[in-house]
C-alpha positions in Angstrom: 0.0 0.0 0.0 1.3 3.4 -0.9 2.2 5.5 2.1 0.7 8.9 2.7 2.5 12.0 1.5 4.8 13.5 4.2 3.8 17.0 5.3 6.2 19.6 3.8 8.5 21.2 6.3 7.9 24.8 7.2 11.3 25.4 8.7 12.5 28.9 7.9 15.9 27.5 6.9 14.4 25.6 4.0 11.8 28.2 2.8 12.1 29.3 -0.8 10.3 32.0 -2.7 8.3 30.2 -5.4 7.4 33.2 -7.6 3.8 33.7 -6.5 4.6 35.8 -3.5 3.9 33.0 -1.0 6.5 30.7 0.5 4.5 27.5 0.2 1.8 26.7 -2.2 0.4 24.4 -4.8 3.7 24.0 -6.6 5.3 22.4 -3.5 5.8 18.6 -3.7 7.9 16.2 -1.7 10.8 14.4 -3.3 9.6 10.9 -2.9 10.6 9.1 -6.1 8.0 6.4 -5.8 5.2 8.9 -5.2 6.2 10.8 -8.3 6.5 7.6 -10.3 3.0 6.5 -9.4 1.6 9.9 -10.2 3.2 9.9 -13.6 1.8 6.4 -14.2 -1.7 7.6 -13.3 -1.4 10.6 -15.6 -0.2 8.2 -18.4 -3.2 6.0 -17.8 -5.6 8.9 -18.1 -3.9 10.0 -21.3 -4.2 6.5 -22.7 -7.9 6.5 -21.8 -8.4 9.8 -23.7 -6.6 8.3 -26.7 -8.8 5.2 -26.6 -12.0 7.3 -26.4 -10.7 9.4 -29.3 -10.0 6.3 -31.3 -13.4 4.8 -30.5 -15.2 8.0 -31.5 -13.4 8.0 -34.9 -14.4 4.3 -35.3 -18.0 5.3 -34.6 -17.8 8.1 -37.1 -16.4 5.8 -39.8 -19.1 3.2 -39.2 -21.9 5.8 -39.3 -20.4 7.3 -42.5 -20.3 3.9 -44.2 -23.9 3.2 -43.1 -25.1 6.6 -44.2 -26.2 7.8 -40.8 -23.8 10.3 -39.2 -24.0 10.6 -35.3 -25.0 13.9 -33.6 -21.6 15.5 -33.2 -22.9 17.8 -30.4 -23.4 14.9 -28.0 -20.8 15.0 -25.2 -18.2 12.3 -25.0 -17.9 11.3 -21.3 -16.6 7.8 -21.4 -12.9 8.7 -21.1 -10.7 10.5 -18.5 -8.9 13.8 -18.6 -10.4 16.3 -21.0 -13.4 14.1 -21.8 -14.5 14.1 -18.2 -15.0 17.8 -18.5 -18.0 17.2 -20.7 -16.6 18.7 -23.9 -18.7 18.1 -27.0 -17.2 16.1 -29.8 -16.9 19.2 -31.9 -15.0 21.0 -29.2 -12.9 17.9 -28.5 -11.9 17.7 -32.1 -11.3 21.4 -32.4 -8.9 21.7 -29.4 -6.0 19.7 -30.8 -6.5 21.3 -34.2 -6.3 24.8 -32.8 -3.3 24.0 -30.6 -1.5 22.3 -33.5 -2.3 25.1 -35.9 -1.2 27.8 -33.5 2.0 25.9 -32.7 2.8 25.2 -36.4 2.3 28.8 -37.4 4.5 30.1 -34.6 7.1 27.4 -35.3 7.2 28.2 -39.1 7.4 31.9 -38.4 10.3 31.4 -36.1 12.1 29.2 -38.5 11.8 31.8 -41.3 13.1 34.4 -38.9 16.1 32.2 -38.2 16.8 31.7 -41.8 16.7 35.4 -42.5 18.9 36.2 -39.6 21.6 33.5 -40.0 21.4 32.3 -43.6 20.7 33.7 -47.1 18.3 31.6 -49.3 21.3 30.0 -51.2 22.9 28.8 -48.0 19.7 27.1 -46.7 20.2 24.3 -49.3 24.0 24.8 -50.0 25.9 25.7 -46.8 29.5 26.5 -47.7 29.5 26.2 -51.5 29.9 22.5 -52.3 32.9 23.2 -54.5 34.9 24.0 -51.3 36.5 20.8 -50.0 35.2 20.2 -46.5 36.6 16.9 -45.3 40.2 15.9 -46.3 41.8 13.4 -44.0 45.4 13.3 -45.0 48.2 15.2 -46.7 47.5 13.2 -49.9 43.8 14.2 -49.7 44.8 17.8 -49.5 47.2 17.4 -52.5 44.5 15.7 -54.7 41.9 18.3 -53.8 44.2 21.2 -54.9 45.1 19.4 -58.1 41.4 18.9 -59.0 40.6 22.5 -58.2 43.5 23.8 -60.3 42.4 21.6 -63.2 38.8 22.8 -63.0 39.9 26.4 -62.8 42.3 26.3 -65.8 45.5 26.6 -63.8 44.2 28.4 -60.8 41.4 28.4 -58.1 39.0 30.5 -60.2 36.4 27.6 -60.2 36.1 27.8 -56.4 33.9 30.3 -54.6 35.5 33.7 -54.1 35.4 36.0 -51.1 34.8 39.8 -51.1 38.0 41.8 -51.7 37.3 43.8 -48.6 35.5 43.1 -45.3 32.1 44.7 -44.7 32.4 48.3 -43.4 30.1 47.4 -40.4 32.9 45.2 -38.9 34.5 46.3 -35.7 38.2 45.5 -35.3 39.2 44.2 -31.8 42.8 43.8 -32.8 44.5 45.3 -35.8 43.0 47.8 -38.3 41.2 47.8 -41.7 44.1 49.3 -43.5 46.6 46.7 -42.1 44.3 43.9 -43.1 43.7 45.3 -46.6 47.5 45.4 -47.1 47.9 41.8 -46.1 44.9 40.6 -48.3 46.6 42.2 -51.3 49.9 40.5 -50.7 49.0 37.1 -52.2 49.0 35.2 -48.9 47.1 32.2 -47.7 44.3 33.7 -45.6 42.4 31.7 -43.0 39.0 33.0 -42.0 37.9 31.7 -38.6 34.2 32.3 -37.6 33.9 32.1 -33.8 31.6 33.1 -31.0 32.1 33.7 -27.3 29.7 31.0 -26.2 31.4 28.2 -28.1 34.2 26.4 -26.3 35.5 24.9 -29.6 35.6 28.5 -31.0 37.9 29.7 -28.2 40.2 26.7 -28.8 40.2 27.5 -32.5 41.6 31.0 -31.7 44.6 29.5 -29.9 45.0 26.8 -32.6 45.2 29.4 -35.4 47.6 31.5 -33.5 50.0 28.6 -33.7 49.4 28.2 -37.4 50.1 31.9 -38.1 53.3 31.8 -35.9 54.6 28.9 -38.0 54.3 30.8 -41.2 55.2 34.5 -40.6 54.5 36.7 -43.6 52.9 33.9 -45.5 49.6 33.2 -43.7 47.1 35.8 -42.4 44.4 34.8 -39.9 41.1 36.7 -39.7 39.1 35.6 -36.6 35.6 36.9 -37.0 33.2 37.0 -34.1 29.8 36.1 -35.4 27.2 36.1 -32.6 24.4 33.6 -32.1 22.8 34.9 -28.9 21.5 38.4 -28.3 24.0 38.9 -25.5 26.9 38.4 -27.9 25.7 41.1 -30.4 27.6 44.0 -29.1 31.3 44.4 -29.8 31.9 45.1 -26.1 30.6 41.6 -25.3 33.0 40.0 -27.8 35.9 42.0 -26.5 35.1 41.1 -22.9 34.9 37.4 -23.8 38.2 37.6 -25.6 39.8 39.5 -22.7 38.4 37.1 -20.1 38.9 33.7 -21.7 42.0 31.8 -20.8 41.7 29.7 -23.9 41.9 32.8 -26.1 44.9 34.4 -24.3 47.1 34.0 -27.3 44.7 35.8 -29.6 44.0 38.9 -27.5 47.6 40.1 -27.6 48.4 38.6 -31.0 50.5 40.3 -33.7 49.6 37.5 -36.1 45.8 37.5 -36.4 43.1 40.1 -36.8 40.2 39.6 -34.4 37.0 41.4 -35.6 33.3 41.5 -34.7 30.7 41.1 -37.4 27.3 41.8 -35.7 25.4 41.5 -38.9 27.0 38.2 -39.9 27.6 39.6 -43.4 30.6 37.4 -44.5 29.1 34.4 -42.6 26.0 34.7 -44.8 28.0 35.4 -48.0 30.0 32.2 -47.5 27.0 30.1 -46.3 28.6 29.1 -43.0 26.2 27.2 -40.8 28.1 26.2 -37.6 30.6 27.4 -35.1 33.5 27.4 -35.2 34.1 27.4 -39.0 37.5 27.7 -40.5 37.7 28.6 -44.2 41.2 28.4 -45.8 41.6 30.5 -48.9 44.3 31.2 -51.5 44.6 33.8 -54.2 43.5 33.0 -57.8 46.1 32.9 -60.5 44.2 35.4 -62.7 41.5 37.0 -60.5 43.7 38.1 -57.6 40.7 37.4 -55.3 40.8 35.0 -52.4 39.1 31.6 -53.2 37.8 29.2 -50.5 39.7 26.0 -51.0 39.2 24.1 -47.7 36.7 24.4 -44.9 36.0 22.7 -41.6 33.2 23.0 -39.1 32.7 22.3 -35.4 35.2 20.2 -33.5 37.4 19.7 -36.6 37.9 23.4 -37.0 39.1 23.7 -33.4 41.9 21.2 -34.0 45.3 22.5 -34.9 45.9 19.8 -37.4 43.2 20.8 -40.0 44.3 24.4 -40.4 47.9 23.6 -40.2 47.7 20.8 -42.9 45.6 22.9 -45.2 47.9 25.9 -44.9 51.0 23.7 -45.5 49.4 22.2 -48.6 48.5 25.5 -50.1 51.9 27.1 -49.3 53.6 24.2 -51.1 51.4 24.7 -54.1 51.9 28.5 -54.2 55.7 28.1 -53.7 55.8 26.1 -57.0 54.2 29.0 -58.8 56.9 31.7 -59.6 54.5 34.7 -59.4 52.8 33.5 -56.2 56.1 32.5 -54.6 57.5 36.1 -55.1 54.5 37.5 -53.3 54.8 35.2 -50.4 57.0 36.3 -47.5 56.6 39.9 -48.3 57.0 42.8 -45.9 55.1 42.9 -42.6 55.9 39.4 -41.4 52.4 39.4 -39.9 53.2 42.2 -37.5 50.7 44.5 -39.1 47.8 42.6 -37.5 48.4 43.9 -34.2 47.7 45.7 -31.6 46.6 44.6 -28.4 43.0 44.1 -27.6 41.2 47.4 -28.2 39.6 49.1 -25.3 36.0 48.5 -26.4 33.6 49.5 -23.7 33.4 46.9 -21.0 36.5 44.9 -22.0 38.9 46.4 -19.5 37.0 45.6 -16.3 36.9 41.8 -16.6 39.8 41.0 -14.3 38.8 43.1 -11.3 39.6 41.8 -7.8 41.5 38.7 -7.0 39.7 36.3 -9.4 40.3 35.8 -13.1 37.7 34.0 -15.3 36.2 32.2 -12.3 33.5 29.5 -12.9 32.8 26.7 -10.4 31.9 26.8 -6.8 31.1 24.3 -4.1 29.9 24.7 -0.5 30.2 22.7 2.7 28.3 24.9 5.1 28.6 22.5 8.0 32.4 22.9 7.9 32.4 26.6 6.9 34.0 26.1 3.6 33.7 27.5 0.1 35.7 26.1 -2.8 36.1 28.4 -5.8 37.6 27.5 -9.2 39.7 30.5 -10.1 40.0 29.2 -13.7 42.1 32.0 -15.3 44.7 31.7 -12.4 44.7 27.8 -12.7 43.9 27.2 -9.1 41.2 26.4 -6.6 40.7 28.6 -3.6 39.6 27.3 -0.2 37.7 30.0 1.7 35.4 30.4 4.7 31.7 31.3 4.2 32.7 34.8 5.2 35.2 35.0 2.3 38.5 34.5 4.1 41.0 32.5 2.0 42.5 29.7 4.1 44.2 27.6 1.4 45.2 27.5 -2.3 45.4 24.4 -4.5 47.5 24.9 -7.6 48.1 28.4 -8.8 51.8 28.1 -9.9 50.9 28.4 -13.5 49.1 26.1 -16.0 50.1 22.4 -16.1 49.1 18.9 -15.3 50.8 17.8 -12.1 49.6 15.9 -9.0 50.8 16.9 -5.6 49.7 18.6 -2.4 48.3 22.1 -2.2 50.2 24.7 -4.2 52.5 22.0 -5.7 49.7 20.7 -7.9 49.0 22.2 -11.3 45.8 22.7 -13.2 44.9 24.2 -16.5 41.6 26.2 -16.5 39.7 24.3 -13.7 35.9 24.7 -14.1 33.3 22.8 -12.2 33.9 21.7 -8.5 31.7 19.5 -6.3 32.2 18.1 -2.8 31.6 14.6 -1.5 30.8 15.5 2.1 30.8 11.9 3.3 34.2 11.0 2.0 35.6 14.5 2.2 36.7 14.6 -1.4 36.6 17.5 -3.7 36.1 16.7 -7.4 37.4 19.2 -10.0 36.9 19.4 -13.7 40.3 20.3 -15.1 38.9 21.4 -18.5 42.1 22.5 -20.1 43.8 19.2 -19.4 40.7 17.1 -20.3 40.8 15.3 -17.0 39.0 15.1 -13.7 41.0 15.7 -10.5 40.3 14.2 -7.1 41.4 16.2 -4.0 41.5 14.5 -0.6 40.3 17.2 1.8 41.0 14.9 4.9 44.7 15.1 3.9 46.3 18.0 5.7 48.2 18.9 2.5 45.1 18.7 0.2 46.4 15.9 -2.0 45.5 16.2 -5.7 45.3 13.1 -7.9 44.5 12.8 -11.6 41.7 10.5 -12.6 42.7 9.2 -16.1 40.5 6.2 -16.7 37.9 5.6 -19.3 39.9 6.7 -22.4 40.5 10.3 -21.4 42.2 12.4 -23.9 44.0 14.2 -21.1 45.8 11.1 -20.1 47.7 11.3 -23.3 48.3 15.1 -23.3 50.8 15.4 -20.5 51.8 19.0 -20.0 51.2 20.1 -23.6 49.0 23.1 -24.2 45.2 22.7 -24.0 44.9 23.2 -27.8 47.2 20.3 -28.4 45.1 18.1 -26.2 42.1 19.1 -28.2 43.8 18.2 -31.4 44.6 14.7 -30.1 40.9 13.9 -29.8 39.9 11.8 -32.8 37.9 14.4 -34.7 37.6 12.2 -37.7 35.0 10.1 -35.9 33.2 9.0 -39.0 36.4 7.5 -40.5 37.2 5.7 -37.3 33.8 4.1 -37.1 33.9 3.1 -40.7 37.2 1.4 -40.3 35.8 -0.6 -37.3 32.7 -1.6 -39.3 30.1 0.5 -37.5 27.3 2.2 -39.3 27.3 6.0 -38.9 23.6 6.4 -37.9 21.9 4.7 -35.1 24.8 2.8 -33.7 24.7 2.3 -29.9 28.5 2.4 -29.8 28.9 5.9 -31.1 29.2 7.5 -27.7 31.9 5.0 -26.6 34.2 6.3 -29.3 34.6 9.7 -27.8 37.2 10.9 -25.3 36.3 13.1 -22.4 36.9 16.6 -23.7 36.5 19.9 -21.8 34.9 18.4 -18.6 32.9 21.3 -17.2 30.3 20.5 -14.5 30.3 17.9 -11.8 27.9 16.6 -9.1 27.6 13.6 -6.8 24.6 11.3 -6.6 24.6 8.3 -4.3 28.0 6.6 -4.8 28.7 8.0 -8.2 30.3 11.2 -9.6 28.7 12.7 -12.8 30.6 15.0 -15.1 29.5 17.0 -18.1 31.8 17.1 -21.1 31.2 20.4 -22.9 33.7 19.6 -25.6 32.4 16.1 -26.5 28.7 16.8 -25.8 28.2 14.0 -23.2 27.6 13.2 -19.6 30.1 10.8 -18.0 30.0 8.7 -14.8 32.7 7.7 -12.3 32.7 5.5 -9.3 33.7 7.1 -5.9 37.3 6.1 -6.3 37.6 7.2 -9.9 38.8 3.7 -10.9 36.0 3.3 -13.4 34.9 6.0 -15.7 32.5 5.6 -18.7 30.2 7.8 -20.8 26.7 7.7 -19.5 24.7 9.7 -22.1 25.3 11.4 -25.4 26.6 10.2 -28.8 29.2 12.9 -28.9 27.5 14.7 -31.7 26.4 18.3 -31.2 22.6 18.7 -31.1 19.5 18.3 -29.1 17.8 14.9 -29.0 16.1 13.1 -26.1 16.2 9.4 -25.3 12.9 7.4 -25.2 14.0 5.3 -22.3 15.9 2.4 -23.8 18.7 1.2 -21.6 21.0 0.7 -24.6 20.2 3.9 -26.4 21.8 6.7 -24.4 25.1 6.6 -26.4 23.5 6.2 -29.8 23.3 8.8 -32.5 19.7 9.5 -31.4 20.9 11.1 -28.2 22.6 14.5 -28.4 23.7 17.3 -26.1 24.7 20.8 -27.2 27.6 21.9 -24.9 26.3 20.6 -21.6 27.8 22.6 -18.7 26.2 22.7 -15.3 24.9 19.6 -13.6 23.0 19.0 -10.4 21.4 16.0 -8.6 17.9 16.3 -7.2 15.2 13.8 -6.3 17.2 10.9 -7.6 17.6 12.5 -11.0 20.2 14.5 -12.8 19.6 18.0 -14.3 21.9 19.3 -17.0 22.2 22.8 -18.2 22.5 22.2 -22.0 23.9 25.6 -22.7 23.9 25.8 -26.5 20.3 24.5 -26.7 19.2 27.0 -23.9 17.5 24.1 -22.2 17.6 22.0 -19.0 17.7 18.3 -19.6 16.7 15.6 -17.1 18.3 12.1 -16.8 15.8 10.0 -14.8 17.1 6.7 -13.4 13.6 5.4 -12.6 12.7 4.9 -16.3 16.2 5.5 -17.8 15.0 8.4 -19.8 16.7 11.6 -21.0 14.1 14.4 -21.5 14.0 18.1 -21.9 12.2 19.5 -18.8 12.6 23.2 -19.4 13.3 25.3 -22.5 14.4 24.1 -25.9 12.2 23.8 -29.0 9.2 21.4 -28.5 8.3 21.3 -32.2 11.8 21.2 -33.8 14.0 19.6 -31.2 17.2 20.0 -33.3 16.6 23.8 -33.4 19.4 25.3 -31.2 18.1 28.8 -31.7 15.1 28.7 -29.5 16.1 31.1 -26.7 14.8 34.1 -24.8 14.0 35.2 -21.3 10.5 34.2 -20.1 9.0 32.5 -17.1 6.8 29.5 -17.9 5.9 25.9 -17.4 8.1 23.1 -18.8 9.3 23.8 -22.3 7.4 27.1 -22.5 10.1 28.6 -20.3 12.9 30.5 -22.1 16.6 30.8 -21.2 19.6 32.2 -23.0 22.8 30.1 -22.7 22.3 28.7 -19.1 25.4 27.3 -17.6 25.1 26.6 -13.8 22.8 24.5 -11.7 22.4 23.7 -8.0 19.8 21.7 -6.0 18.2 24.1 -3.5 15.8 21.9 -1.5 13.0 19.4 -2.3 11.7 19.9 -5.8 13.8 23.1 -6.3 16.8 23.7 -8.5 18.5 27.1 -9.1 19.7 27.9 -12.6 22.3 30.5 -13.6 20.7 31.9 -16.8 24.0 33.3 -18.0 23.2 35.5 -20.9 20.0 36.8 -19.3 22.1 37.8 -16.3 19.5 36.2 -13.9 19.2 33.4 -11.4 16.0 31.4 -12.0 14.1 28.9 -9.8 13.0 25.6 -11.3 10.2 23.7 -9.7 11.1 20.1 -10.7 8.7 17.8 -8.9 6.4 17.7 -11.9 7.3 17.3 -15.6 5.6 20.6 -16.4 7.0 22.4 -13.4 7.5 26.2 -13.4 10.6 28.2 -14.2 10.6 31.6 -12.6 12.9 34.6 -12.2 14.4 34.6 -8.8 17.2 37.2 -8.7 18.6 39.7 -11.2 17.1 42.4 -13.3 18.0 40.8 -16.7 20.5 43.7 -17.4 24.2 43.3 -17.3 25.8 45.0 -14.3 27.0 44.7 -10.7 24.5 45.8 -8.1 23.4 44.3 -4.9 19.7 44.4 -4.0 16.6 42.3 -3.5 15.3 40.1 -6.3 15.0 42.0 -9.6 16.7 45.0 -8.1 20.1 43.2 -8.2 22.3 42.9 -11.3 24.6 40.2 -12.4 27.1 40.0 -15.3 27.0 36.5 -16.8 26.4 34.3 -13.7 27.9 30.9 -14.1 28.7 28.3 -11.3 26.3 28.1 -8.4 26.2 26.2 -5.1 23.4 26.2 -2.6 23.1 25.2 1.1 19.3 25.1 1.8 19.9 24.4 5.5 21.9 27.6 5.7 19.3 29.4 3.6 21.8 30.7 1.1 23.3 30.2 -2.4 26.6 31.3 -3.7 26.9 32.4 -7.4 30.1 32.9 -9.4 29.4 36.2 -11.2 31.8 35.5 -14.0 31.6 38.8 -15.9 32.3 40.7 -12.7 35.0 38.2 -11.5 33.1 38.1 -8.1 31.2 35.8 -5.8 27.6 36.8 -5.0 25.5 35.5 -2.1 21.8 35.0 -2.5 19.4 34.7 0.5 17.0 31.9 -0.4 14.2 33.3 1.7 14.4 37.0 1.1 16.1 36.9 -2.4 18.6 39.5 -1.2 21.8 39.5 -3.2 25.1 40.7 -1.8 28.7 40.6 -2.9 31.2 38.3 -0.9 34.4 40.2 -0.1 37.3 37.8 -0.5 40.3 38.5 1.8 43.7 36.9 2.3 43.9 35.6 -1.3 47.6 35.5 -2.4 48.7 36.9 -5.8 48.6 34.3 -8.6 51.3 33.4 -11.0 50.6 34.5 -14.6 50.8 31.8 -17.2 
């Protein structure tokens, strides 16, 4: 017999604002998994009853039609459950789904047209990146053959390939370099690499560093133009692009570069002209023999574009080809040596304030209120700070520069640590060392804070050693399709697809029961470790970028039918996992009761693969709208806090029901740094978040302000935590 529902607690320490002005109301549910399971089963039964009644009615209509006597369609149908029990007439009952479907379809089609207009021209809808451009060479021989074929088709040059405009659009803002300097380099007959990136794409930031290395290897012969092309509204301004470039540790090489031009194209003009349809996109061009224009010879999208090997191999192949042409060889290696690109990062409004205070590009945070401890991932300084709840720093782990080294305390080395989570029972701190592609385990019970690298489960970081982060990214097998073909797998529908991916850019981490769960933002998956870290395997996600749910098959979570879009934050609540799927602007739920992966909040209900359905709106279930959410934290029974990063808000998710509410909790929605209550406060791209419901507070890493904010869970008052006693960090 099912037990009665426990009475919700009214302890002031666990009270949470639920958005209606009251502290406890109809949206409050206990977190008993079995209770929820039986409710869902009953709801499913009623829905099935409706379906049967609907089917029976159509059967009745068909029989009557065949016999020539139609039934009275105004007679109420009351035999089923749910809607039918309300006494709707058959006409009303049939009209309701038609109206809903019609309204939804019109809205969806309208939105899709808007997206095409904003991001693509009509030609590119059917032909992204002109098919004459070679998109997928695998070896040096493939590059050579592609060049030979293009030359033959163009009558001795590249004139048969799509050409680029001779000058960049005038609307472009230069973040490094100048228009005159770029024009001089474009006229010098060089190989030019166009890199389309955005601040919210981790692969894009890696591509910036990768292309810096390519330009450095060929001074005066290769020009790199890295063009920021925004996806989200929050990325549209040049100041946002400059701030991202200044703050990102992965893009450190580009911001002070003398070898590549970094520009901002808010209107996506060149993006549309070329027909680009993904981030990052790298297009490698060479001058035509007769036209003098730059022609797109090779292109790569997504993860492949972020790897050093593609751009380097393409540039090498084209330089060898041009060196064999007397006229082209004379132009190569001309004056400038690439130095004209530079200039340090321009002082676009907002870019200079990103490193205020003692933190640099912080992201993750974990709290152990019972032991008076906060753990902060100071990512740009390659360290983890140990602080009291009052903000006093009492320890530093790492911080001697970037690296991959185990050891105690300050002797250890990290490279851009991101998510952190504490196992309070075993007194272990888990750290996502994103730049090294590994997970680190810190024994807090050890007086010296021992750091150990977990390198099981085919981690790419286990092979990377102390090489730069971009090298580790390049070592990931980006030619996934080729590997699968060689091993005899089909490319679509294989359940083994997810097993062929390494852990890349581990980002968020949480603990549930005796397991540790990690989001891999770079390989678009969720991974699982046991408590010791001895066993690590992918849990969900094929490794392909997208947004697809899992119907509940135990063997399907790693198939091509399951996709994430840069999963970042992760939290455990009510026996389930909640994942902030940042690029899909959605919150996904992994439920172990029925083994399902579903979208509980946000995303596109009609076109699941649409990654452009974002906004800022309260709502129920998938009607809620977010913009690049990155952080999650459980905040009591049936409640999860979400850092809605590009909306500069903290939101409250009521998760006990599948159609639970998502409501603004703190933050005005405008970028800034202001303390206050609820909507009076301002954040600047909040990221990692940790909550202690028993203490009545949550701690938010306000990444854009390089600060830690404290949110009172009862009053919604936001304050700034003053960090003291933090030692200076080594710059690396």
